[in-house]
N, C-alpha and C positions, 0 to 999 in steps of 0.2 A: 510684730510684723512676721507674717508667715514666710518661711524660707522657700525660695523658688529654685534653688539650685540642688536641693537634696544633699545627701551625704556623699554622693559619688560612688561609683562601683569599682574604681581602680582599673578600669578597662582602657585599652587603647582605642580611640575613636575610629570606627571602621567606615562610617559614612560622614563625609565632610561636605558642607555646602558653603561656598564662598559667594556672598552677595556683592556683585560688582565685578565686571570683567575688564577694568582698566588695568594700569600697570600694578597698582597695589594689590588688586585681587589676583592677577595672573602670577605675580611673584609669590604671594601667599600660597597659591595652589602648587607652585613648584616646590615650595618649602615643605609642604605637607604630603606630596605625592610619595607613595611607597608601597611595598608589598602588602597585600591584604587590605588595602584602603581604597575607597572610591572617593574622588574629589570632583564635585560638580560645581562649575563656575556659572552663575546665573547673571546674565547681562541684559539690562533693559533695552538697549539699542539693538537694532539689526546690524550685524557686523559684516562688512564686505570682505571678500577674499583677497583684496588688494589694499594697500595703504590708502586710507581716505578719512577725512575729518568726520566726526559724528557729534550729535548733540550732547552726549554724556561726557564729553571732554571739551568744555567750553573754551579752555585755553589752548586747544590743540593746534590752532593756527599761529600761535606765538612761538618765538624761538625757544629751543630746548637744547642746551649744551649740558651733557651729563658731567657732574662733578666727578673727579677721579675716584672718590670713594664709591660713587654709584657704579662705575664700571667694575671695580674690584668686587663689590658685593654681588652684582648680577652675574658676573663671571663665575663666582663661587656656586651660585644656584643653578646656572645654566652654562656649563663649560663650553667655550667656543662662541659665546654670544658676541664678543667684540669682533671676531672674524666674520661672523654672519652679518652684523650691521655694516661693517666696512664693505663686504661683498655686495650688499644691497644698495650701497651708495653713500653711507655715512662718511663724513669728511674728517680726516685726522686733523686735530688742532692742538698745538702746544700752547698751554695757557700762558706761558711766559712770553709768547710771541704776539699777544694781543696788544693793540694800541689802547691803553686804558688811561683815561683822564679822570683822576680822582679829585678829591676836594683840594689837595695841595699841589697838584700838578700831574705830569705824565709819569707812568710807571716805567721802570727800565725793562729792557728785553733781556731775558736770560732763560735758558732751558729750564722747564718746570715740570708740568704734568701733561702727559699725552692723553687727550680725551677725544671723543668723537662727537661731532655735531651733525644732527639730522633733524628732519621735521618730526614732530610728535607722532603723526600717523605712521611714519616709517618705523620709528622705535616700537610703537605698540604692535605693529604687524610682525616684526621680527620676534619679539617676545612671545606674542600669541602663537605664532607658528611653532616655536620651540616647545611651549607648554602643552599645546594640544597633542604633541607626540609622546608625552610622558605616560607611562603605564598607569592606568586607573584614573586618568583625568578626562573628563568630558565637559563640553561647554553647551549651555542652553542660551541661545541668543533671542532677542526680541521678547523677553519674558519679564514682567514686572512683579516684584515681590510686594505683597500687600500686608504681610504681617507675620508674626512668629507666635507659636503656641508651644506649651510644654505638655507632653503626653507621656503616659506610662507605657513601657514596651511589653508589659505583661509579666516581667520578671522582677519588678520592683525598681528598675532603673529608669529615671526620667530621660526622655529624648525630646529633641526639638522637632517641630513640624513647620516647614517653611511654606507659607501659603503663596501661591502664584495666581495671578489674574487669568482666568480662563483655562487653567491647567490644573492637573493633579498636584497636590502638595508634595513636597520632598521631605522625607524623614532624614534626620541628621543627629549624630552623636555630638557633633561640633559645628557651630555656625560661625563664620568669619564675616563680619561686616566690613566690606571694602567699597562701600557705595558712594564715597566721596563727600563733598560739601553738602550735597542734597540728601544725606542719609536721613531715613525716617526712624532710626533707632530710638531717639527720645520718645517718639509717639508710641512705638511698640512696647518699650519698657514701661511706660505709664499704664498701658493696658494690662500689663502683667502685675502691676502694683509695685514695681521697683522704683525706689526714690530717684528723683531727677539728679543728674550730674551737674556740678557747677561748670559754667562755661566762661572761659577767659578769652577776651577779644581785644585786638588792637587793629583799628581800621584807619589808615591814613587817607582813604578815599583816592587811591592811586588808580589811574587808568592807563591802558596801553593801546596803541594803534599801530598795526603792522601791515606792511605791504611787501609783496615778493618782488625781488629784483633779479634780473638775469645779467650776470657778469662773471666772466671766468675768474677762478680763484687766483690764478697767477697774474691777473691784472691789478691785484691789490697787494700793497706792501706788507701790512700786518696780517695775522691770521684772522683777525676780527677787530671790531671797533666798539669800545664801551665809553660812553660819556656818563659818568655816575650822576644820578640825581642828587641834588643838594637840598637842604631845607628851604632855600629861597630860589632854586632854579631847577627846571626840568632836565631830563637827560634822555638817553636812548642807547640802543645797541644794534649792531649788525653782525650776523654770523652766517657763514656759508652752510648750505645744506646740499642734499643730493641734486643731481641733474644740472649742475652749473648755476644754481640759484643761490640767492641770499635772502634772509629774512631781516628786514630793517624795521626797527621798532622805535617809536617815540613814547616817552613816559613822563607823566606829570600828575600832580595831585590836586584835588579840589576843583576850583574854578580854572585851573591851568592844565586840566587833562587834555590830551591831544584830540584833535577833531577827526571825523570820519571823511570829510570832504577831501578828495585827492590834492587839490591845489592848496587848500589850507594846511593839509598835512605836510606838504613839501615846504611851505613857508614856515611851519612850526620847526622843522629840522634846521632850516636856515637861521632861525633866531636863537638856537642853542648857543651856549657859551663858547663853543668851537664848531666850525662848519664841517667837521670831518664827515659826518653822516650825509650831509647835503652833497658834499663832493662825491661820495660814493654813489649816491642816487643819480647824480647828473652824468656819471661815467657809464652807467648801464641802461638797461631797458626795463621799465616798471611793468608789472603784469598784475591783472586782477584788481579787486577792490581793496580798499583799506578796511582791515578787520579790527574791530574794537573789542577790548576785554576789560571789565571793571569789577569782577569778583575777586578782589585782591586782599580782603581782610585776613589777618592772622587770627585763627579761631582754634582753641584747644578745649576739648571736652574732657573733664577730669573723671572719667569712668573708673580710674584707678582708686578713687576715693569714695565710691558709692558703697554704702553698707549693704549687706545682703545681696551681693552681686551673684547672678545665676551662673552655675557651672555650664560648661559647654558653649560659652559665648565669648568671643574676643573681637576686638576692633583694631583695624590698621588703616594706614593711609590718611587721606583727608577727612575721613569719617571720625578719626581720633584727633588729628592735629593738622590743620591746613595752614600753609604759609603763603605770604606774599610771593607770587611766583618769580619776581624779578631776581631773587637770590639763588634760584636754581636748586633749592634744597629738597623739594618734595619727593623727587624720584630717589634721591640718596636715602632719605629717611624711610621711605617705603621699602627699599631693598634691605636696609639694616633691620627694620622690623621683621621682614620675612626671615632673615637669618636667625633673629631672636625667636621667632615662632618655630622654626625648625628645631632649634635647640630645646625649646620648651616642650615640644611634642615628644622629644626623646627622653627628657628628664622628668617631666611632670605628667599628671593625669589632667588634661585640660577639660575633661568632662566634669570635674569637681569645681566648686566655687573657689577653693584654695588655689588650684592650678591655674584657673582663668585669671584670678586677681593677680597672681604672681607674674603672669605674662604681661598684663596691662601695666603693672608698675614698671616692668622692664621696658616696655614700648615707650612709655612717657620719658624714661631716662634717656633712651636712644635719641629722642627729639629735643632734649633739653637745650643742648648747645645751639642747634639751628634756630630754636625758638628764641633764645636770648639774642642771637645775631639779628634775626629778622625783625623782632619787635623793638630791639634797641635802636636799629636804624630808622624804622618807621615812626617811632615815638619822637624822633628829632624833627619830624616834619610838622609844621604848624597846623596841618589839617588833622592831626591825631589828637585824641583826647587822652590825657594822662601824661605822666612824666617818666623820663628815663630813670630806671632804678639806680640808686646811688652806686651800687657795686658795678653795674654796667657802665655808668658814666666815668667812674674812676679807671676802669679797664680801657675805656675809650681814650682817655688822656694818654695812657702809655702806648697803645697801638697807634695813636696819632703820631707819637715820636718816631716809631718805627716806619710809619708811612712816609714821614718827612724824609727820613734817610733814603727810602726807596726812590722818591721823586728827585733825589740828587745822585742817583746811580748806584746805590748800595743794594746789590742783588741778593745779598745774604739776608738782610732785614726784610726785603720784599718777599722772598721765598718763605721765610719763617711765618709771615702772615698768611701767605697762600696755603701753607700746609694746614693751618687751623681752619681756614675757610673751606678747604676741600675735605675737611673732616679726617685728615690723615695724621693729625697731631693734637695733643692736649692743649687747651688754652694756656696752661701753665708753661708750655714750652717757650712762649715769647718772653718769659722773664728770666731766661737762663743768663748766667753771668757774662758770657761772650757778647750777647746782644746789649746788655746794660753798658758794657765797656764801649761798644760802638756808638751808642747814643752819647755817652759822656765825652768821648773823643771828638765827636762832631760838634758838640756844644762848646768845647774848648778851642778847637782848631778851625771850626767853620765846616759847613756842609759841602762846599765845593759847588760847581756849576749845576744848575738843574738839568734834568733830562730834556733834551730838545724835543719839540713837537715832531712826531713821525710823519713821514710822507705817506698819505693814505693810498692814493691812486698812483700807480707806477707811471712814470713819464712815458713809458712805451705805449700806453694807451693814447697819449697825446702826440705820439710821433717821436719820442725821445727814449733812448734805451736805459737811462739812469734808473736806479732803484732807490729804495729808502736809505737814508744816511745811517751810518753805524751809530749805536748808542754807547756812550762811555761806560766803562765798568769801574767799580771802586778799586 
């Protein structure tokens, strides 16, 4: 096999082309921006100057609540991002104040992680505005990349040429593929003679159907509502976003995916195992159509294992590893990959095969825990093919014990699980002795009363000033 990466020149990439101008691409551009470097972000869609949905982000009309690790990572790349998003209308949400109905019952309310909830178009707009201001960064919108070529720069160092439809090609020392689920990289690599990457996939055939609701935030008791989808029952979520609106989503798998028809969608919510989302909808004013999204498979391309990987080419975001969006992990992983890319550009020569492969291995490790969480949950659904890995199943038995404590008011156990879910703690942290002691004590002495169902819509909306009842603490 002929080598496509060359031996590398030991140089710092001066010209970087990022294919894809969504969050993964923008954050990668922020990570690579620096003195003496030009970063060009190429986006297929025409991008408006104001927040607006676009075809290249098919899940853009669905709810997006940033995990706490997302905010921390983006803030490191773009200091002041949280303030900017809040000023643009992002809604502060304490994750411990969500009304969350899990498999075993309602979760307790306790101060947890302060995050921001906003529509995906607003998040994209705030990030794009910040990235465009960075020195050396430029964006090319409405341009479709048609292929990659390797060329000699005349000094014996191979460079990339990024072909654009109807435009001049862009030269690059480093190409970052951030073009999402629809990435054409497998085709381009095949044309270069690079072996195909193995693809791992878990598809539970989950579908989402979302509608916008106008309802003041202070008319709702909890910060948001989550009815977790179970192996045998659909679920849903409602989160506040900018301009006094909520995004209300129904979720189901296979033949039980939620409908597009507005009346059938409302009936679907009413048939869930708790009517909390239906109550929320009935208290407000619905706007617009029901928007359906069904591109939800977990897909991971193992580019980190491809022999003879070419130097000067790396992959981030959904082009590398795409998750079922319901778990809210995609943005967090993209931001963590961007931080890893920044560090790799400082430490390694990414124009060499060795440097590029080293980053890809790191990027896959960044997404390993979210991948295990998302695929482990989706494999529990009867609509998935495959079985939950034994290690994941055993871990699920233990986390189920902690979840049971939480549904009986143990905020310590509940927060321990939340820290892992928000990627703020190692999975090993849930096995610490103090948590084992809490489980043993509950099994010996009893769990106590379950967390009561929270009041979703404040009585003030119906003419009464009462608010949600307090939740017992352990």
